[in-house]
N, CA, C and O of each residue as an XYZ file, in Angstrom:
948
protein
N      22.983    176.602     -0.528
C      21.842    177.420     -0.119
C      20.594    177.328     -1.110
O      19.415    177.357     -0.755
N      21.044    177.218     -2.353
C      19.926    176.943     -3.537
C      19.435    175.325     -3.195
O      18.231    175.071     -3.211
N      20.221    174.484     -2.952
C      19.632    173.063     -2.765
C      19.001    172.885     -1.701
O      18.182    171.967     -1.700
N      19.182    173.713     -0.444
C      18.394    173.854      0.648
C      16.980    174.598      0.503
O      16.069    174.378      1.301
N      16.874    175.372     -0.424
C      15.629    176.102     -0.645
C      14.855    175.246     -1.681
O      13.647    175.409     -1.855
N      15.657    174.238     -2.433
C      14.803    173.547     -2.936
C      14.021    172.371     -2.402
O      12.931    171.970     -2.810
N      14.853    171.821     -1.295
C      14.519    170.951     -0.448
C      13.287    171.309      0.437
O      12.385    170.507      0.680
N      13.340    172.748      0.952
C      12.483    173.325      1.597
C      11.179    173.306      1.101
O      10.149    173.120      1.750
N      11.344    173.592     -0.562
C      10.045    173.613     -1.326
C       9.439    172.471     -1.614
O       8.253    172.500     -1.941
N      10.173    171.206     -1.544
C       9.600    169.970     -1.739
C       9.053    169.556     -0.481
O       8.118    168.756     -0.517
N       9.532    170.016      0.772
C       9.108    169.618      1.899
C       7.641    170.005      2.408
O       6.818    169.417      3.110
N       7.666    171.609      1.563
C       6.084    172.000      1.992
C       5.204    171.352      1.053
O       4.059    171.029      1.372
N       5.707    171.142     -0.129
C       4.693    170.283     -1.167
C       4.369    168.990     -0.292
O       3.180    168.829     -0.015
N       5.254    168.083      0.160
C       5.089    167.002      0.931
C       3.933    167.303      1.943
O       2.806    166.810      1.978
N       4.485    168.206      2.728
C       3.506    168.351      4.206
C       2.070    168.610      3.670
O       1.137    168.039      4.233
N       1.775    169.644      2.353
C       0.517    169.870      1.825
C      -0.166    168.663      1.822
O      -1.238    168.405      2.369
N       0.545    167.953      1.163
C      -0.169    166.606      0.114
C      -0.516    165.944      1.517
O      -1.686    165.613      1.709
N       0.433    165.732      2.506
C       0.170    164.961      3.882
C      -1.357    165.432      4.582
O      -2.320    164.775      4.977
N      -1.101    166.709      4.532
C      -2.315    167.247      5.164
C      -3.541    167.141      4.827
O      -4.458    166.800      5.574
N      -3.647    167.537      3.255
C      -5.024    166.849      2.316
C      -5.094    165.530      2.400
O      -6.255    165.235      2.120
N      -4.506    164.613      2.625
C      -4.558    163.143      2.520
C      -5.154    162.926      3.935
O      -6.213    162.307      3.828
N      -4.918    163.151      4.932
C      -5.214    162.955      6.232
C      -6.508    163.504      6.614
O      -7.338    162.852      7.248
N      -6.698    164.856      6.177
C      -7.915    165.933      6.672
C      -8.979    165.893      5.648
O     -10.088    166.356      5.914
N      -8.697    165.329      4.401
C      -9.668    165.430      3.545
C     -11.383    165.247      3.581
O     -12.351    165.810      3.071
N     -11.121    164.064      4.540
C     -12.519    163.490      5.206
C     -13.438    164.787      5.785
O     -14.668    164.833      5.761
N     -12.537    165.819      6.307
C     -13.378    166.875      7.170
C     -14.124    168.011      6.312
O     -14.854    168.916      6.717
N     -13.675    167.656      4.859
C     -14.548    168.390      3.914
C     -16.114    168.220      3.621
O     -16.873    169.004      3.051
N     -16.367    166.979      4.173
C     -17.652    166.527      4.394
C     -18.450    166.205      5.570
O     -19.607    165.785      5.555
N     -17.597    166.484      6.772
C     -18.111    166.747      8.140
C     -19.228    167.733      8.352
O     -19.256    168.727      7.627
N     -19.952    167.596      9.077
C     -20.992    168.609      9.474
C     -20.423    169.210     10.971
O     -19.315    168.912     11.416
N     -21.369    170.090     11.645
C     -21.093    170.657     12.973
C     -21.472    169.171     13.675
O     -22.007    168.165     13.209
N     -20.962    169.492     14.974
C     -21.117    168.437     16.225
C     -21.979    169.144     17.233
O     -21.981    170.375     17.210
N     -22.770    168.453     18.186
C     -23.533    169.026     19.227
C     -22.749    169.434     20.114
O     -23.084    170.440     20.739
N     -21.418    168.742     20.440
C     -20.442    169.243     21.462
C     -19.929    170.586     21.207
O     -19.056    170.653     20.341
N     -20.350    171.862     21.879
C     -19.457    173.213     21.701
C     -20.061    173.710     20.557
O     -20.475    174.869     20.551
N     -20.169    172.992     19.588
C     -20.224    174.185     18.245
C     -21.282    174.954     18.102
O     -21.230    176.004     17.461
N     -22.505    174.460     18.760
C     -23.744    175.207     19.014
C     -23.326    176.409     19.777
O     -23.423    177.524     19.262
N     -22.762    176.203     21.243
C     -22.412    177.313     21.811
C     -21.558    178.539     21.504
O     -21.599    179.650     22.032
N     -20.681    178.025     20.410
C     -19.347    178.959     19.953
C     -19.836    179.524     18.527
O     -19.417    180.606     18.115
N     -20.861    178.633     17.700
C     -20.929    179.178     16.541
C     -22.471    178.920     16.059
O     -23.167    179.894     15.774
N     -22.914    177.792     15.986
C     -24.217    177.678     15.119
C     -25.296    178.371     15.912
O     -26.195    178.915     15.272
N     -25.316    178.420     17.328
C     -26.493    179.209     18.203
C     -25.992    180.209     18.969
O     -26.580    180.468     20.019
N     -25.030    180.824     18.663
C     -24.242    181.974     19.100
C     -25.015    183.179     18.612
O     -24.849    183.313     17.399
N     -25.647    183.920     19.034
C     -26.200    184.979     18.728
C     -25.020    186.130     18.267
O     -25.047    186.698     17.176
N     -24.106    186.332     19.191
C     -23.043    187.274     18.950
C     -22.508    186.832     17.326
O     -22.512    187.565     16.337
N     -22.218    185.915     17.383
C     -21.547    185.333     15.877
C     -22.654    185.153     14.663
O     -22.188    185.231     13.526
N     -23.555    185.004     14.744
C     -24.841    184.909     13.768
C     -25.215    186.567     13.590
O     -25.611    186.960     12.493
N     -25.094    187.329     14.510
C     -25.534    188.736     14.334
C     -24.292    189.836     14.009
O     -24.495    191.051     13.997
N     -23.076    189.269     13.766
C     -21.696    189.674     13.957
C     -21.606    190.639     14.848
O     -21.150    191.703     14.430
N     -21.938    190.567     16.053
C     -21.751    191.664     16.953
C     -20.369    191.710     17.538
O     -19.975    191.141     18.557
N     -19.834    192.332     16.881
C     -18.247    192.293     17.583
C     -17.835    193.039     18.891
O     -16.928    192.846     19.701
N     -18.837    193.965     18.799
C     -18.291    194.813     20.504
C     -18.902    193.716     21.480
O     -18.276    193.717     22.540
N     -19.905    192.803     21.455
C     -19.908    191.710     22.463
C     -19.029    190.588     22.314
O     -18.754    189.914     23.307
N     -18.562    190.313     21.201
C     -17.707    189.346     20.983
C     -16.353    189.749     21.829
O     -15.776    188.844     22.432
N     -15.855    191.046     21.882
C     -14.670    191.380     22.365
C     -14.868    191.827     23.828
O     -13.844    192.083     24.462
N     -15.914    191.935     24.364
C     -16.195    192.651     25.563
C     -16.901    191.316     26.599
O     -16.864    191.363     27.828
N     -17.397    190.401     25.969
C     -17.934    189.183     26.789
C     -17.546    188.034     26.585
O     -17.591    187.617     25.427
N     -17.032    187.151     27.680
C     -16.922    185.738     27.621
C     -17.623    185.006     26.940
O     -16.995    184.226     26.224
N     -18.784    184.959     26.888
C     -19.501    183.835     25.739
C     -19.374    182.439     26.449
O     -19.397    182.338     27.676
N     -19.233    181.327     25.566
C     -19.105    180.162     25.758
C     -17.723    179.941     26.053
O     -16.843    180.471     25.374
N     -17.459    179.139     27.092
C     -15.920    178.412     27.226
C     -15.056    179.587     27.528
O     -15.519    180.596     28.058
N     -13.634    179.447     27.150
C     -12.571    180.504     26.709
C     -13.071    181.873     26.664
O     -14.255    181.971     26.343
N     -12.394    183.029     26.930
C     -12.758    184.181     26.264
C     -11.451    184.129     25.086
O     -10.236    184.230     25.252
N     -12.140    183.959     24.047
C     -11.564    183.838     22.543
C     -12.172    184.704     21.332
O     -12.706    184.255     20.318
N     -11.972    186.019     21.666
C     -12.588    186.804     20.770
C     -12.585    186.646     19.483
O     -13.551    186.640     18.720
N     -10.912    186.451     19.136
C     -10.363    186.652     17.842
C     -11.049    185.473     16.872
O     -11.330    185.608     15.682
N     -11.259    184.193     17.757
C     -11.480    183.017     17.286
C     -13.178    183.261     16.969
O     -13.432    183.209     15.765
N     -14.108    183.462     17.672
C     -15.402    184.106     17.435
C     -15.423    185.116     16.526
O     -16.437    185.109     15.828
N     -14.657    185.966     16.306
C     -14.745    187.036     15.289
C     -14.476    186.378     14.232
O     -15.272    186.676     13.342
N     -13.359    185.256     13.766
C     -13.422    184.750     12.664
C     -14.719    184.002     11.911
O     -15.057    183.951     10.729
N     -15.321    183.413     13.211
C     -16.438    182.450     12.701
C     -17.768    183.516     12.459
O     -18.732    183.154     11.785
N     -17.700    184.768     13.046
C     -18.710    185.875     12.471
C     -18.302    186.318     11.173
O     -19.134    186.283     10.266
N     -17.185    186.715     10.961
C     -17.111    186.809      9.410
C     -17.548    185.880      8.302
O     -18.206    186.152      7.297
N     -17.028    184.688      8.709
C     -17.338    183.396      7.593
C     -19.171    183.347      7.848
O     -19.806    183.262      6.798
N     -19.756    183.382      8.767
C     -20.839    183.413      8.896
C     -21.726    184.447      8.178
O     -22.873    184.172      7.824
N     -21.156    185.637      7.978
C     -21.801    186.749      7.445
C     -21.982    186.377      5.961
O     -23.061    186.362      5.368
N     -20.373    185.981      5.275
C     -20.589    185.568      3.977
C     -21.241    184.614      3.490
O     -21.757    184.658      2.373
N     -21.312    183.364      4.489
C     -21.323    182.157      3.808
C     -22.454    181.365      4.606
O     -22.871    180.312      4.123
N     -22.984    181.860      5.865
C     -23.952    181.351      6.511
C     -23.340    179.984      7.409
O     -22.162    179.625      7.403
N     -24.222    179.472      8.007
C     -23.717    178.319      8.463
C     -23.455    177.188      7.822
O     -23.950    176.109      8.145
N     -22.621    177.364      6.824
C     -21.801    176.163      5.750
C     -20.702    175.791      6.403
O     -19.674    176.459      6.522
N     -21.027    174.159      7.051
C     -19.766    173.423      7.576
C     -18.543    173.333      6.777
O     -17.369    173.377      7.145
N     -19.083    173.189      5.534
C     -17.719    173.019      4.503
C     -16.624    174.367      4.604
O     -15.411    174.324      4.397
N     -17.261    175.294      4.900
C     -16.615    176.780      4.893
C     -15.660    176.714      5.942
O     -14.484    177.054      5.805
N     -16.186    176.258      7.033
C     -15.508    176.484      8.745
C     -14.170    175.313      8.383
O     -12.976    175.591      8.268
N     -14.760    174.089      8.270
C     -13.605    173.093      8.067
C     -12.715    173.438      7.251
O     -11.595    173.524      7.754
N     -12.828    173.769      5.705
C     -11.754    174.350      5.041
C     -10.796    175.255      5.646
O      -9.587    175.082      5.495
N     -11.389    176.430      6.478
C     -10.510    177.122      7.102
C      -9.537    176.747      8.069
O      -8.381    177.172      8.048
N      -9.995    175.944      8.929
C      -9.423    175.130      9.715
C      -8.091    174.387      8.977
O      -6.900    174.601      9.202
N      -8.654    173.516      8.096
C      -7.180    172.867      7.388
C      -6.482    173.930      6.699
O      -5.275    173.698      6.628
N      -6.791    174.867      6.242
C      -5.790    175.793      5.809
C      -4.849    176.506      7.027
O      -3.638    176.697      6.909
N      -5.588    176.832      8.125
C      -4.839    177.067      8.860
C      -3.778    176.342      9.684
O      -2.771    176.789     10.232
N      -4.277    175.089      9.624
C      -3.074    174.073      9.972
C      -2.088    174.029      8.986
O      -0.901    174.084      9.309
N      -2.502    173.920      7.609
C      -1.368    173.985      6.615
C      -0.369    175.448      6.569
O       0.802    175.512      6.197
N      -0.947    176.187      6.901
C      -0.016    177.436      7.341
C       0.942    177.155      8.767
O       2.162    177.270      8.890
N       0.224    176.870      9.476
C       1.009    176.784     10.604
C       2.021    175.340     10.412
O       3.032    175.256     11.109
N       1.744    174.451      9.624
C       3.020    173.250      9.321
C       4.148    174.128      8.289
O       5.293    173.776      8.002
N       3.445    175.334      7.859
C       5.018    175.816      6.878
C       5.436    176.827      7.949
O       6.661    176.899      8.048
N       4.948    177.399      8.542
C       5.827    178.070      9.781
C       6.565    177.470     10.785
O       7.505    177.977     11.398
N       6.001    176.146     10.952
C       6.939    175.173     11.843
C       7.955    174.723     10.992
O       9.048    174.568     11.537
N       7.868    174.431      9.604
C       9.157    174.246      8.833
C      10.318    175.297      9.121
O      11.412    175.036      9.621
N       9.768    176.772      8.623
C      10.662    177.749      8.931
C      11.421    177.961     10.227
O      12.616    178.203     10.398
N      10.318    177.795     11.197
C      11.098    177.778     12.448
C      12.088    176.811     13.076
O      13.033    177.126     13.799
N      11.721    175.533     12.679
C      12.679    174.406     12.762
C      14.003    174.739     12.033
O      15.055    174.450     12.602
N      14.029    175.367     10.729
C      14.929    175.433     10.091
C      15.982    176.306     10.724
O      17.185    176.043     10.748
N      15.405    177.373     11.234
C      16.312    178.418     12.015
C      16.648    177.774     13.196
O      17.850    177.861     13.445
N      16.107    177.264     13.866
C      16.372    176.838     15.302
C      17.330    175.538     15.158
O      18.029    175.333     16.150
N      17.441    174.836     14.328
C      18.469    173.708     13.745
C      19.745    174.221     13.155
O      20.672    173.530     12.732
N      19.672    175.453     13.183
C      20.834    175.731     12.278
C      20.829    175.450     11.190
O      21.914    175.203     10.663
N      19.650    175.376     10.438
C      19.491    175.123      8.981
C      19.709    173.763      8.600
O      20.175    173.413      7.515
N      19.270    172.828      9.755
C      19.567    170.947      9.380
C      18.307    170.648      8.874
O      17.307    170.767      9.582
N      18.250    170.225      7.576
C      17.043    169.745      6.732
C      16.650    168.373      7.208
O      15.543    167.883      6.982
N      17.673    167.742      7.920
C      16.912    166.240      8.344
C      15.865    166.789      9.691
O      14.645    166.643      9.756
N      16.612    167.336     10.528
C      15.861    167.645     11.764
C      14.412    168.476     11.259
O      13.291    168.169     11.664
N      14.671    169.456     10.404
C      13.515    170.126      9.890
C      12.362    169.451      9.370
O      11.179    169.666      9.633
N      12.948    168.469      8.473
C      11.935    167.225      8.075
C      11.276    166.614      8.946
O      10.051    166.714      9.015
N      11.823    166.052      9.566
C      11.265    165.164     10.572
C      10.456    165.646     11.700
O       9.541    164.933     12.113
N      10.748    166.997     12.339
C       9.847    167.880     13.064
C       8.634    168.453     12.285
O       7.546    168.690     12.809
N       8.882    168.614     11.219
C       7.609    169.417     10.380
C       6.486    168.209     10.101
O       5.294    168.379     10.358
N       7.056    166.878      9.501
C       6.198    166.213      9.306
C       5.493    165.442     10.408
O       4.442    164.809     10.310
N       6.400    165.642     11.667
C       5.689    164.642     12.768
C       4.501    165.762     13.388
O       3.511    165.347     13.992
N       4.746    167.191     13.152
C       3.899    167.990     13.650
C       2.652    168.059     12.706
O       1.515    168.128     13.171
N       2.924    168.038     11.276
C       1.718    168.014     10.521
C       0.813    166.507     10.700
O      -0.406    166.498     10.526
N       1.559    165.310     11.055
C       0.547    164.224     11.101
C       0.398    164.070     12.225
O      -0.412    163.178     12.478
N       0.920    164.655     13.241
C       0.537    164.090     14.699
C      -1.005    163.812     14.986
O      -1.781    164.721     14.690
N      -1.448    162.809     15.455
C      -2.610    162.540     15.884
C      -3.427    163.365     16.767
O      -4.653    163.312     16.858
N      -2.726    164.043     17.335
C      -3.165    165.095     18.559
C      -3.690    166.071     17.895
O      -4.591    166.594     18.552
N      -3.478    166.693     16.580
C      -3.980    167.722     15.807
C      -5.300    167.490     15.269
O      -5.939    168.430     14.796
N      -5.802    166.207     15.305
C      -6.941    165.720     14.562
C      -8.542    166.529     15.211
O      -9.551    166.731     14.535
N      -8.375    166.819     16.459
C      -9.613    167.582     17.387
C      -9.105    169.057     16.589
O      -9.842    169.548     15.734
N      -8.262    169.473     16.821
C      -7.839    170.940     16.446
C      -8.439    171.306     15.115
O      -9.146    172.293     14.913
N      -8.071    170.381     14.212
C      -8.357    170.614     12.546
C      -9.674    170.393     12.424
O     -10.407    171.336     12.128
N     -10.199    169.095     12.634
C     -11.788    168.372     12.081
C     -12.681    169.153     12.950
O     -13.679    169.656     12.434
N     -12.476    169.300     14.057
C     -13.750    169.982     15.094
C     -13.620    171.687     15.044
O     -12.654    172.370     15.384
N     -14.771    172.071     14.570
C     -14.810    173.442     14.004
C     -14.567    174.434     15.196
O     -13.855    175.435     15.110
N     -15.266    174.023     16.351
C     -14.907    174.856     17.852
C     -13.287    174.980     18.071
O     -12.757    175.988     18.537
N     -12.657    173.928     17.707
C     -11.230    173.848     18.219
C     -10.515    174.675     17.077
O      -9.368    174.325     16.798
N     -11.165    175.915     16.269
C     -10.309    176.562     15.611
C      -9.615    177.637     16.424
O      -8.888    178.493     15.919
N      -9.846    177.552     17.518
C      -8.911    178.171     18.816
C      -7.794    177.851     18.881
O      -6.926    178.579     19.363
N      -7.560    176.570     18.358
C      -6.034    176.041     18.502
C      -5.190    176.123     17.180
O      -3.960    176.118     17.153
N      -5.839    176.182     16.324
C      -5.013    176.411     14.904
C      -4.953    177.618     14.781
O      -4.014    177.992     14.079
N      -5.690    178.515     15.255
C      -5.836    180.024     15.150
C      -4.555    180.814     16.294
O      -3.746    181.722     16.104
N      -4.776    180.219     17.121
C      -3.831    180.760     18.484
C      -2.420    180.142     17.917
O      -1.493    180.869     18.275
N      -2.107    179.352     17.370
C      -0.806    178.578     17.056
C      -0.458    179.450     15.843
O       0.695    179.883     15.845
N      -1.184    179.764     14.880
C      -0.657    180.747     13.571
C       0.097    181.768     14.420
O       1.325    181.860     14.429
N      -0.997    182.766     15.355
C       0.187    183.899     15.761
C       1.094    183.310     16.706
O       2.219    183.784     16.548
N       1.039    182.448     17.639
C       2.227    181.844     18.333
C       3.635    181.698     17.681
O       4.723    181.979     18.185
N       3.379    181.219     16.500
C       4.366    180.443     15.586
C       5.024    181.540     14.757
O       6.186    181.445     14.362
N       4.179    182.662     14.490
C       4.374    184.048     13.908
C       5.358    184.630     14.653
O       6.365    185.079     14.104
N       5.126    184.699     16.342
C       5.417    185.387     16.994
C       7.110    184.703     17.395
O       8.039    185.507     17.458
N       7.305    183.597     17.578
C       8.221    182.802     17.736
C       9.627    183.322     16.528
O      10.820    183.588     16.676
N       8.642    183.264     15.310
C       9.711    183.529     14.146
C       9.958    185.162     14.229
O      11.008    185.593     13.752
N       9.217    185.882     14.698
C       9.739    187.399     14.788
C      10.823    187.719     15.787
O      11.746    188.521     15.645
N      10.547    186.950     16.825
C      11.623    187.077     17.908
C      12.928    186.411     17.334
O      14.039    186.842     17.641
N      12.788    185.589     16.682
C      14.092    184.968     15.877
C      14.741    186.191     14.885
O      15.938    186.434     14.732
N      13.921    186.683     14.441
C      14.388    187.867     13.508
C      14.987    189.084     14.522
O      16.031    189.702     14.317
N      14.228    189.242     15.468
C      14.946    190.457     16.373
C      16.048    190.018     16.885
O      16.931    190.867     17.003
N      16.417    188.383     17.420
C      17.877    188.046     17.824
C      18.733    188.264     16.620
O      19.952    188.229     16.789
N      18.255    188.484     15.434
C      19.218    188.481     14.179
C      19.438    189.897     13.887
O      19.889    190.245     12.795
N      19.127    190.773     14.854
C      19.412    192.331     14.801
C      18.108    192.950     14.221
O      18.295    194.162     14.335
N      17.252    192.814     13.828
C      16.243    193.472     13.404
C      15.203    193.781     14.271
O      14.250    193.019     14.438
N      15.351    195.078     14.952
C      14.834    195.479     16.189
C      13.414    195.422     16.001
O      12.732    194.941     16.906
N      12.850    195.864     14.907
C      11.463    195.950     14.940
C      10.578    195.093     15.082
O       9.379    195.309     15.256
N      11.267    193.791     14.997
C      10.493    192.347     14.925
C      10.310    191.991     16.377
O       9.547    191.065     16.652
N      11.026    192.731     17.460
C      10.509    192.674     18.840
C       9.016    193.229     18.993
O       8.131    192.560     19.526
N       8.828    194.451     18.502
C       7.369    195.060     18.571
C       6.547    193.814     17.553
O       5.351    193.736     17.836
N       6.843    193.185     16.823
C       6.016    192.098     15.933
C       5.677    191.046     16.726
O       4.557    190.555     16.590
N       6.635    190.496     17.736
C       6.590    189.422     18.465
C       5.577    189.500     19.589
O       4.839    188.600     19.989
N       5.728    191.306     20.219
C       4.681    191.381     21.362
C       3.333    191.282     20.536
O       2.498    190.476     20.947
N       3.020    192.108     19.293
C       1.888    192.123     18.797
C       1.171    190.786     18.347
O      -0.043    190.585     18.385
N       2.349    189.731     17.823
C       1.460    188.472     17.584
C       1.162    187.917     18.964
O       0.085    187.353     19.157
N       2.248    188.074     20.142
C       1.532    187.493     21.705
C       0.441    187.786     21.949
O      -0.233    186.982     22.592
N      -0.122    189.009     21.539
C      -1.240    189.614     21.963
C      -2.399    188.941     21.013
O      -3.513    188.778     21.509
N      -2.178    188.588     19.790
C      -3.338    188.094     18.843
C      -3.520    186.660     19.377
O      -4.578    186.159     19.756
N      -2.604    186.230     19.349
C      -2.631    184.513     20.208
C      -3.154    184.614     21.129
O      -4.175    183.926     21.108
N      -2.972    185.333     22.360
C      -3.671    185.521     23.652
C      -5.248    185.464     23.438
O      -6.091    184.814     24.056
N      -5.394    186.413     22.293
C      -7.241    186.469     22.178
C      -7.887    185.804     21.350
O      -9.085    185.977     21.126
N      -6.830    184.578     20.546
C      -7.304    183.620     19.800
C      -7.631    182.288     20.881
O      -8.615    181.553     20.800
N      -6.461    182.191     21.967
C      -6.900    181.171     23.056
C      -5.836    181.558     24.121
O      -4.714    181.899     23.746
N      -6.144    181.517     25.376
C      -5.442    182.018     26.308
C      -4.222    181.082     26.841
O      -3.460    181.343     27.772
N      -4.230    180.041     26.097
C      -2.891    179.187     26.469
C      -1.637    179.732     25.892
O      -0.525    179.266     26.140
N      -1.865    180.727     25.123
C      -0.629    181.402     24.772
C       0.435    181.976     25.804
O       1.578    182.346     25.534
N      -0.214    181.969     27.095
C       0.444    182.460     28.186
C       1.825    181.940     28.332
O       2.608    182.500     29.099
N       2.125    181.027     27.721
C       3.273    180.205     27.539
C       4.356    180.735     26.808
O       5.521    180.388     27.003
N       3.965    181.653     25.887
C       4.949    182.398     25.127
C       6.387    182.835     25.726
O       7.455    182.422     25.274
N       6.257    183.725     26.801
C       7.421    184.014     27.200
C       8.239    183.088     27.675
O       9.423    183.424     27.641
N       7.933    181.649     28.265
C       8.625    180.525     28.851
C       9.421    180.215     27.446
O      10.647    180.131     27.512
N       8.894    180.074     26.419
C       9.465    179.566     24.955
C      10.495    180.466     24.686
O      11.606    180.068     24.335
N      10.194    181.761     24.835
C      11.398    182.673     24.343
C      12.768    182.542     25.384
O      13.900    182.771     24.957
N      12.538    182.196     26.614
C      13.622    182.142     27.544
C      13.989    180.703     26.635
O      15.015    180.760     25.959
N      13.343    179.672     26.606
C      14.166    178.451     25.846
C      14.627    178.594     24.549
O      15.399    177.714     24.168
N      14.367    179.423     23.826
C      15.235    179.726     22.601
C      16.444    180.368     22.970
O      17.436    180.146     22.275
N      16.539    181.210     24.055
C      17.726    182.060     24.436
C      18.527    180.744     24.710
O      19.638    180.606     24.199
N      17.945    179.712     25.559
C      18.867    178.780     26.116
C      19.344    177.836     25.173
O      20.363    177.198     25.440
N      18.659    177.641     23.962
C      19.106    177.067     22.746
C      20.154    177.745     21.958
O      21.083    177.173     21.390
N      19.961    178.805     21.971
C      20.941    179.681     21.208
C      22.337    180.254     22.124
O      23.269    180.958     21.736
N      22.099    179.717     23.338
C      23.588    180.052     24.217
C      23.664    181.448     24.507
O      24.703    182.081     24.694
N      22.491    181.887     24.531
C      22.218    183.800     24.785
C      22.130    183.944     26.297
O      21.914    182.914     26.936
N      22.271    185.098     26.949
C      22.412    185.462     28.156
C      20.859    185.699     28.240
O      20.209    186.229     27.340
N      20.268    185.177     29.602
C      18.469    185.689     29.804
C      18.653    186.922     30.140
O      19.587    187.258     30.868
N      17.849    187.689     29.687
C      17.881    189.206     29.902
C      16.038    189.222     30.479
O      15.074    189.060     29.731
N      16.001    189.394     31.548
C      14.663    189.516     32.176
C      13.778    190.769     31.590
O      12.666    190.669     31.071
N      14.455    191.849     31.774
C      14.124    193.322     31.363
C      13.635    193.206     30.041
O      12.668    193.882     29.687
N      14.268    192.328     29.184
C      14.017    192.532     27.673
C      12.555    191.557     27.439
O      11.725    191.734     26.547
N      12.517    190.380     28.631
C      11.215    189.592     28.252
C       9.857    190.116     29.250
O       8.721    189.640     29.279
N      10.438    191.281     30.048
C       9.027    191.803     31.034
C       7.804    192.241     29.964
O       6.662    192.038     30.378
N       7.924    192.727     28.847
C       6.695    192.998     28.309
C       5.564    191.832     27.864
O       4.345    191.855     27.699
N       6.549    190.861     27.762
C       5.795    189.619     27.125
C       5.425    189.054     28.488
O       4.262    188.652     28.475
N       6.047    188.888     29.687
C       5.474    188.394     30.886
C       4.418    189.427     31.211
O       3.345    188.927     31.546
N       4.462    190.694     31.193
C       3.185    191.278     31.773
C       1.867    191.213     30.980
O       0.708    191.233     31.395
N       2.487    191.107     29.380
C       1.217    190.962     28.995
C       0.423    189.379     29.155
O      -0.788    189.328     29.371
N       1.105    188.364     29.046
C       0.491    186.847     29.530
C       0.270    186.956     30.769
O      -0.787    186.354     30.957
N       0.773    187.517     32.079
C       0.105    187.527     33.193
C      -1.385    188.296     33.206
O      -2.408    187.841     33.716
N      -1.261    189.401     32.608
C      -2.507    190.038     32.918
C      -3.471    189.265     32.118
O      -4.627    189.318     32.539
N      -3.283    188.619     31.149
C      -4.374    187.724     30.369
C      -4.657    186.531     30.953
O      -5.736    185.974     30.750
N      -3.799    186.066     31.668
C      -3.965    185.033     32.742
C      -4.854    185.062     33.912
O      -5.501    184.126     34.381
N      -4.771    186.561     34.401
C      -5.346    186.970     35.670
C      -7.023    187.588     35.166
O      -7.985    187.589     35.933
N      -7.056    188.004     33.952
C      -8.329    188.213     33.255
C      -9.108    186.931     33.104
O     -10.273    186.725     33.445
N      -8.281    186.132     32.550
C      -9.438    184.761     32.326
C      -9.637    184.348     33.686
O     -10.833    184.320     33.979
N      -8.903    184.038     34.563
C      -8.901    183.454     35.843
C     -10.408    184.378     36.736
O     -11.024    183.759     37.603
N     -10.719    185.485     36.458
C     -11.546    185.905     36.924
C     -12.856    185.993     35.932
O     -13.953    186.179     36.459
N     -12.771    185.880     34.687
C     -13.842    185.641     33.678
C     -14.348    184.352     34.016
O     -15.523    184.077     33.772
N     -13.561    183.521     34.563
C     -13.731    182.077     34.814
C     -14.785    181.910     36.130
O     -15.802    181.222     36.217
N     -14.191    182.746     37.052
C     -14.856    182.784     38.580
C     -16.111    183.553     38.599
O     -16.953    183.237     39.440
N     -16.350    184.521     37.786
C     -17.460    185.270     37.454
C     -18.569    184.605     36.866
O     -19.762    184.737     37.137
N     -17.889    183.695     35.824
C     -19.006    182.542     35.340
C     -19.471    181.689     36.146
O     -20.671    181.415     36.144
N     -18.464    181.032     37.108
C     -19.065    179.875     37.916
C     -19.767    180.475     38.983
O     -20.507    179.728     39.621
N     -19.687    181.823     39.362
C     -20.520    182.252     40.417
C     -21.789    182.544     39.701
O     -22.831    182.387     40.337
N     -21.859    183.024     38.240
C     -23.251    183.371     37.847
C     -23.986    182.234     37.477
O     -25.216    182.274     37.438
N     -23.307    181.160     37.185
C     -23.941    179.780     36.995
C     -24.868    179.320     38.769
O     -26.056    179.017     38.882
N     -23.943    179.411     39.778
C     -24.485    179.173     40.711
C     -25.728    179.658     41.288
O     -26.573    178.995     41.890
N     -25.728    181.115     40.980
C     -26.587    182.029     41.352
C     -27.956    181.864     40.273
O     -29.064    182.334     40.533
N     -27.678    181.225     39.230
C     -28.898    181.059     38.023
C     -29.555    179.701     38.186
O     -30.610    179.378     37.640
N     -28.711    178.811     39.124
C     -29.049    177.402     38.897
C     -30.187    177.235     39.975
O     -30.101    177.724     41.101
N     -31.373    176.422     39.478
C     -32.421    176.125     40.596
C     -32.195    175.676     41.576
O     -31.208    174.949     41.693
N     -33.162    175.990     42.809
C     -32.799    175.653     44.054
C     -33.235    174.199     44.234
O     -34.280    173.838     43.692
N     -32.395    173.198     45.070
C     -32.662    171.768     45.346
C     -34.045    171.566     46.025
O     -34.426    170.434     46.324
């Protein structure tokens, strides 16, 4: 166990070094004209720290109030400084990679080789470049933070720590408020049960399914209303 702990510490160090090496250019990046104005630089809700509107209105794109709230907090303390926003994205990605290490370590029955390969693949995968280097895609790394935390909480629940069931539910809610893609969370729980050769318990998953379904329906109608408003406000041909 002591040897495994040492290997895990080295793995965290290597992953952190790899992330800094890959994404260090992001510290010099500015905002871009694609989505950044709508989500951040020209978003009055963010600039004025109007948290009521952030949580009650859809705004630009998807309903992502926690992501916008994180922008608003940074905007309040640092203004529209791109360095701060890019740095936060990199830190969030680093935390996610550490969570992946612990998640894979548990799911693989403490197999260091599987954990190392999986963590390095996750940390350096080119598909993460957009999520980390583009400020607007904060929603990806933020929802991932709560999503992974929820999965780890569920694993703790399976180990007999009943209170972590509530933790998994809370993290699901936070993940959904960061990005609606978290509706897949209940499916992953069933996959974990399958991996653990555990009996499927539908009633146990019902709170997760209900929360995810409600968010999916809510997001659908938000998009529907937004499309309707766009048609109504469009100039006549």
